[in-house]
N, C-alpha and C positions, 0 to 999 in steps of 0.2 A: 356575146362571148365574154367569159370572165378572163380578165388579164391576170397572168401570173407573174409575180416579181421574180427576178433572178435570185438564187440562193445567196445569202450573205453569211460570212464567217464572223461570229461574235464571241468575245471573251465573256465568261460567266463569272459572276460575283461568288464569293465564298458561300453565301447563304443558299444560292441556287445550286451550287455544286453539292452541298450537303443534302439538299432536298432530293436531288437526282440520285445520290447514293442510297437514300432511303427508299426509293421506288424500285430499285433493281434487287435481284437476289443472287446473281452470279457475277463475279468479277475475276480479276487476275492478280495474283500476288507475284511480285518480282523481287529477286535477290541474286547476289553473285556468289558463286562457289568456285574457289580456285581460279578466278579470272573468267569463268563462264557464266553468262547470264542465264538464270533459270526463271521461267515464267509459267505459272500453273493456274488453271482455272479452279476456283473454289466457290461454293455457295456460302453466303454470309448473311448477317443481319447487322443493323446499326443499333447500338446500345449506348445511350448517353453521349452521343457524338463520336463514339469509337466504332471501329469495324471489328466484328467478332465472328469467328468461325471455328468449327471443330475439325480435327484431323486425327488420323491414326498415328501410332508410333511409327517412326520411320525417318527417312532422310530429311524431310521438311522440318519436322519437329526437332530432330537432332541438330540441324543447322541453326535453328532459332534459339537453341539453348546456349549457343556460344556467340551469336551475333544478334543484333536487334534492328538494324536499319533495313527497311523494306520500301518498296513501291507498291501501290495498289491502283488498278485501273478498272473502270467500268464504262460501258458505252452502250448506245442504242443507235441503230441505223435504220432508216426507212428509204431504201434505194429507189422505190417507185416514186417517192415524193422528193428525192434528192435532199433529204433532211436527216439530221442526226445530231448526236452530242457525245462528248467524251469527257470524263473526269479523271484526273490523275492526282493521287495523294502520295506524299512521302511521310513516313512516320517511323515509330518504334513499335516493335512487336514483342510481346512476352506471353508466356503460358500463364493461364489463369490457374491459381492454386488455392484460392480462398474457398473453403468448403461451402459456405453459404452461397457465394456467387456461382459456384459450379452447380449446385442443386437448382438454382434459378435458371441457369442456362440450359441444363439438361431437360427441364420441364417446359422450356419456352417455346415460342412459336416457330423457330427456325426449322424448316423441313430439310432433312438430309436426302440427297439424291441416291445415296447408297446405304445399305444396312451396315451400320457400324456401331461400335460400343460407345461412341461419343465420349471417350475417356479424356481426350486432350483438347482443351479449348484455348484459343489464342486471341488476344486482344491487341489490335493495332491502334495506338494513340496517334491521331492525325496531327502532324506538325505543319505541313504545307499542303494546300489543295489548290488546284487550278482546273479550269474547264473551258471547253470551246463547244460551240454549237453552230451548225449550218442550218439556217432557217430562211424561209421566204418572207 
């Protein structure tokens, strides 16, 4: 019989956190509007160490035009194995406006889950990142 070790909670180094961010494609952006926490799922990609996503014109983009501090979280759980990990980032977000960069993003590999015009792209520059994993 194979002996299984008890799951252990481990802190992750910055490099491992960034590697895990690069493996996933759905995360959650968090920000505060009038004292209320807003947390929304987004599909994203990593580009040059930054988180990049597209969004439609609306409340999220409107809020970001006047504020820039955001949180971003991504995780993966394997309940059957009692293992998983979570990465939390804090950073600043801004809409991408450079025409050359927009052309590159629009033709890039990030698959959208919805049909959208992909007119508005946002880049989150990561300032702080931390992560934890439960592993055997």
